[in-house]
ROSE-4610 file (N, C-alpha, C; in Angstrom, 1 decimal, always signed):
// ROSE-4610
residu = [M/M/M/M/M/M/E/E/E/L/L/L/R/R/R/E/E/E/R/R/R/Y/Y/Y/R/R/R/Q/Q/Q/D/D/D/S/S/S/H/H/H/F/F/F/R/R/R/A/A/A/L/L/L/V/V/V/D/D/D/Q/Q/Q/M/M/M/H/H/H/A/A/A/Y/Y/Y/I/I/I/R/R/R/A/A/A/G/G/G/D/D/D/F/F/F/T/T/T/P/P/P/S/S/S/E/E/E/V/V/V/R/R/R/L/L/L/A/A/A/S/S/S/M/M/M/L/L/L/A/A/A/T/T/T/I/I/I/Q/Q/Q/Y/Y/Y/E/E/E/S/S/S/M/M/M/N/N/N/L/L/L/R/R/R/P/P/P/L/L/L/M/M/M/A/A/A/Q/Q/Q/A/A/A/R/R/R/E/E/E/I/I/I/E/E/E/S/S/S/A/A/A/A/A/A/M/M/M/L/L/L/K/K/K/H/H/H/S/S/S/L/L/L/D/D/D/A/A/A/G/G/G/V/V/V/I/I/I/E/E/E/A/A/A/A/A/A/H/H/H/T/T/T/L/L/L/Q/Q/Q/S/S/S/E/E/E/I/I/I/D/D/D/R/R/R/I/I/I/R/R/R/K/K/K/V/V/V/L/L/L/E/E/E/G/G/G/K/K/K/N/N/N/D/D/D/E/E/E]
num = [1/1/1/2/2/2/3/3/3/4/4/4/5/5/5/6/6/6/7/7/7/8/8/8/9/9/9/10/10/10/11/11/11/12/12/12/13/13/13/14/14/14/15/15/15/16/16/16/17/17/17/18/18/18/19/19/19/20/20/20/21/21/21/22/22/22/23/23/23/24/24/24/25/25/25/26/26/26/27/27/27/28/28/28/29/29/29/30/30/30/31/31/31/32/32/32/33/33/33/34/34/34/35/35/35/36/36/36/37/37/37/38/38/38/39/39/39/40/40/40/41/41/41/42/42/42/43/43/43/44/44/44/45/45/45/46/46/46/47/47/47/48/48/48/49/49/49/50/50/50/51/51/51/52/52/52/53/53/53/54/54/54/55/55/55/56/56/56/57/57/57/58/58/58/59/59/59/60/60/60/61/61/61/62/62/62/63/63/63/64/64/64/65/65/65/66/66/66/67/67/67/68/68/68/69/69/69/70/70/70/71/71/71/72/72/72/73/73/73/74/74/74/75/75/75/76/76/76/77/77/77/78/78/78/79/79/79/80/80/80/81/81/81/82/82/82/83/83/83/84/84/84/85/85/85/86/86/86/87/87/87/88/88/88/89/89/89/90/90/90/91/91/91/92/92/92/93/93/93/94/94/94/95/95/95/96/96/96/97/97/97/98/98/98/99/99/99]
x = [+3.5/+3.3/+3.5/+4.6/+4.9/+3.7/+3.1/+1.9/+0.8/+0.6/-0.4/-0.1/+1.2/+1.6/+1.5/+1.9/+1.7/+0.3/-0.6/-2.0/-2.5/-2.1/-2.5/-2.1/-0.9/-0.4/-1.2/-1.6/-2.1/-3.7/-4.3/-5.8/-6.4/-7.1/-7.6/-8.8/-9.6/-10.7/-10.1/-9.1/-8.5/-7.8/-7.1/-6.5/-7.5/-8.7/-9.7/-10.2/-10.4/-10.9/-9.8/-8.6/-7.5/-7.4/-7.5/-7.4/-8.6/-9.7/-10.9/-10.7/-10.3/-10.1/-9.0/-7.9/-6.8/-7.3/-8.2/-8.8/-9.6/-10.4/-11.1/-10.2/-9.1/-8.1/-7.5/-7.0/-6.3/-7.2/-8.4/-9.4/-9.7/-9.4/-9.7/-11.1/-11.8/-13.1/-13.1/-12.1/-12.0/-10.5/-10.3/-9.0/-8.6/-7.4/-7.0/-7.7/-7.8/-8.5/-10.0/-10.7/-12.1/-12.2/-11.3/-11.4/-11.2/-10.3/-10.1/-11.3/-11.9/-13.1/-14.3/-14.4/-15.5/-15.3/-14.1/-13.8/-14.2/-13.9/-14.2/-15.7/-16.4/-17.9/-18.5/-18.0/-18.5/-18.4/-17.3/-17.0/-18.0/-18.2/-19.1/-20.5/-20.9/-22.3/-22.5/-21.5/-21.5/-21.7/-20.8/-20.8/-22.1/-22.7/-23.9/-25.1/-25.0/-26.1/-26.0/-24.8/-24.5/-24.4/-24.7/-24.6/-25.6/-26.8/-27.9/-27.4/-27.0/-26.5/-25.4/-24.5/-23.3/-23.8/-24.8/-25.3/-26.0/-26.8/-27.4/-26.4/-25.3/-24.2/-23.6/-23.4/-22.8/-23.8/-25.1/-26.0/-25.9/-25.8/-25.7/-24.4/-23.3/-22.1/-22.2/-22.8/-23.0/-23.9/-24.9/-25.8/-25.0/-24.2/-23.4/-22.4/-21.8/-20.9/-21.6/-22.8/-23.5/-23.9/-24.3/-24.6/-23.4/-22.3/-21.0/-20.7/-20.8/-20.5/-21.4/-22.7/-23.7/-23.4/-23.0/-22.7/-21.4/-20.4/-19.2/-19.5/-20.3/-20.7/-21.4/-22.3/-23.0/-22.0/-21.0/-20.1/-19.2/-18.8/-18.0/-18.8/-20.1/-20.9/-21.1/-21.3/-21.5/-20.2/-19.0/-17.8/-17.6/-18.0/-17.9/-18.9/-20.1/-21.0/-20.5/-19.9/-19.4/-18.2/-17.4/-16.2/-16.8/-17.8/-18.4/-19.0/-19.6/-20.2/-19.1/-18.0/-16.8/-16.3/-16.1/-15.6/-16.5/-17.8/-18.8/-18.7/-18.7/-18.6/-17.3/-16.2/-14.9/-14.9/-15.6/-15.7/-16.5/-17.6/-18.4/-17.6/-16.9/-16.1/-15.0/-14.4/-13.3/-13.8/-15.1/-15.7/-16.0/-16.4/-16.7/-15.4/-14.3/-13.0/-12.5/-12.8/-12.3/-13.0/-14.2/-15.0/-14.5]
y = [+45.2/+43.8/+43.2/+43.7/+43.1/+43.3/+44.5/+44.8/+43.8/+43.4/+42.4/+41.0/+40.6/+39.4/+39.4/+40.5/+40.7/+40.6/+41.2/+41.2/+39.7/+39.1/+37.7/+36.8/+37.1/+36.3/+36.6/+37.9/+38.3/+38.4/+38.5/+38.7/+37.4/+36.7/+35.4/+35.5/+36.6/+36.8/+37.0/+37.9/+38.2/+37.0/+36.2/+35.0/+34.0/+33.9/+33.0/+33.4/+34.7/+35.2/+34.9/+35.2/+34.9/+33.4/+32.6/+31.2/+30.6/+31.2/+30.8/+31.2/+32.4/+32.8/+32.0/+31.7/+30.8/+29.4/+28.9/+27.6/+27.5/+28.6/+28.6/+28.6/+29.4/+29.4/+28.1/+27.5/+26.2/+25.1/+25.1/+24.1/+24.2/+25.4/+25.6/+26.1/+26.5/+27.0/+28.4/+29.2/+30.5/+30.8/+31.7/+32.2/+33.3/+33.7/+34.8/+36.1/+36.3/+37.5/+37.5/+36.3/+36.2/+36.5/+36.0/+36.3/+37.8/+38.4/+39.8/+40.6/+40.2/+40.9/+40.7/+39.5/+39.2/+40.1/+40.2/+41.1/+42.5/+43.0/+44.4/+44.5/+43.5/+43.6/+43.6/+42.8/+42.7/+44.1/+44.8/+46.1/+47.1/+47.0/+48.0/+47.8/+46.5/+46.2/+46.8/+46.6/+47.0/+48.6/+49.2/+50.7/+51.2/+50.6/+51.1/+50.9/+49.8/+49.6/+50.6/+51.1/+52.1/+53.5/+53.7/+55.0/+56.0/+55.6/+56.5/+57.1/+56.3/+57.0/+57.9/+57.6/+58.5/+59.8/+59.7/+60.9/+61.8/+61.1/+61.9/+62.6/+61.9/+62.5/+63.7/+63.5/+64.6/+65.8/+65.6/+66.7/+67.4/+66.7/+67.3/+68.1/+67.6/+68.3/+69.6/+69.5/+70.7/+71.7/+71.3/+72.2/+72.9/+72.1/+72.7/+73.7/+73.4/+74.3/+75.6/+75.5/+76.7/+77.5/+76.8/+77.5/+78.2/+77.6/+78.2/+79.4/+79.3/+80.4/+81.6/+81.3/+82.4/+83.0/+82.2/+82.7/+83.5/+83.0/+83.8/+85.1/+85.1/+86.4/+87.3/+86.8/+87.6/+88.2/+87.4/+87.9/+89.0/+88.8/+89.8/+91.1/+90.9/+92.1/+92.8/+92.0/+92.6/+93.3/+92.8/+93.4/+94.7/+94.8/+96.0/+97.1/+96.6/+97.5/+98.1/+97.2/+97.6/+98.6/+98.4/+99.3/+100.6/+100.6/+101.9/+102.7/+102.0/+102.6/+103.2/+102.5/+102.9/+104.2/+104.1/+105.3/+106.5/+106.3/+107.4/+108.0/+107.1/+107.6/+108.3/+107.8/+108.5/+109.9/+110.0/+111.4/+112.3/+111.8/+112.6/+113.1/+112.1/+112.5/+113.4/+113.2/+114.1/+115.5/+115.6/+116.9/+117.6/+116.9/+117.5/+118.0/+117.2/+117.6/+118.9/+119.2/+120.4/+121.6/+121.5/+122.7/+123.3]
z = [-31.3/-31.3/-29.9/-29.2/-27.9/-26.9/-27.1/-26.2/-26.4/-27.6/-27.9/-27.3/-27.4/-26.9/-25.3/-24.8/-23.3/-22.9/-23.6/-23.3/-23.4/-24.5/-24.7/-23.5/-22.9/-21.8/-20.5/-20.4/-19.1/-19.1/-20.2/-20.2/-20.8/-19.9/-20.3/-21.3/-21.2/-22.2/-23.5/-23.6/-24.9/-25.5/-24.6/-25.0/-25.6/-25.0/-25.4/-26.8/-27.0/-28.3/-29.4/-29.1/-30.1/-30.4/-29.4/-29.5/-30.4/-30.2/-31.0/-32.4/-32.7/-34.0/-34.7/-33.9/-34.5/-34.8/-34.0/-34.2/-35.5/-35.8/-37.0/-38.2/-38.1/-39.2/-39.4/-38.3/-38.3/-38.8/-38.5/-38.9/-40.4/-41.0/-42.4/-42.6/-41.5/-41.6/-42.2/-41.9/-42.4/-42.7/-43.7/-44.0/-43.0/-42.9/-42.0/-42.5/-43.8/-44.3/-43.9/-43.9/-43.5/-42.0/-41.2/-39.8/-39.5/-40.3/-40.1/-40.5/-41.7/-42.1/-41.2/-40.6/-39.6/-38.4/-38.0/-36.8/-37.1/-38.3/-38.7/-38.8/-39.3/-39.4/-38.0/-37.1/-35.8/-35.1/-35.4/-34.8/-35.4/-36.7/-37.4/-36.9/-36.8/-36.3/-34.8/-34.0/-32.6/-32.6/-33.4/-33.4/-33.9/-35.0/-35.5/-34.5/-33.8/-32.7/-31.6/-31.4/-30.3/-30.8/-32.0/-32.6/-32.0/-31.8/-31.3/-29.9/-29.0/-27.7/-27.9/-28.9/-29.1/-29.8/-30.7/-31.3/-30.3/-29.3/-28.3/-27.4/-27.1/-26.3/-27.1/-28.4/-29.2/-29.2/-29.3/-29.2/-27.9/-26.8/-25.5/-25.4/-25.9/-25.9/-26.7/-27.9/-28.7/-28.0/-27.3/-26.6/-25.5/-24.8/-23.7/-24.2/-25.4/-26.0/-26.4/-27.0/-27.4/-26.1/-25.1/-23.8/-23.3/-23.3/-22.8/-23.6/-24.9/-25.8/-25.5/-25.3/-25.1/-23.7/-22.7/-21.4/-21.5/-22.2/-22.4/-23.0/-24.1/-24.7/-23.7/-22.9/-21.9/-20.9/-20.5/-19.5/-20.1/-21.4/-22.1/-22.2/-22.6/-22.7/-21.4/-20.3/-19.0/-18.6/-18.9/-18.5/-19.3/-20.5/-21.3/-20.7/-20.4/-19.8/-18.5/-17.6/-16.4/-16.6/-17.5/-17.8/-18.3/-19.1/-19.6/-18.4/-17.5/-16.3/-15.4/-15.3/-14.5/-15.2/-16.5/-17.2/-17.0/-17.1/-17.0/-15.6/-14.6/-13.2/-13.0/-13.5/-13.4/-13.9/-15.1/-15.8/-14.9/-14.3/-13.5/-12.3/-11.6/-10.5/-10.8/-11.9/-12.3/-12.6/-13.1/-13.4/-12.1/-11.0/-9.7/-9.1/-9.3/-8.7/-9.3/-10.6/-11.3/-10.8/-10.2/-9.8/-8.6]
């Protein structure tokens, strides 16, 4: 609660918003519950209008994650292949040393 009061004192835009909401309640135009609900509705409307860009960003993140996963799988497979080749060459070299 103290953070809100501090923000109210320091942020003129926030203070103006709070003062306007308080004025509506004081004038009897809206109840505190109605102001709270209006605030929630405004937030919901804003988020729904901005949902499309967020969904596009989520798809990009998902694509990047899938690409990273496939790259990781490719790197792991390449490491296994390299280790197999090293093992094969070591066996060949060990066989030549035995002769």
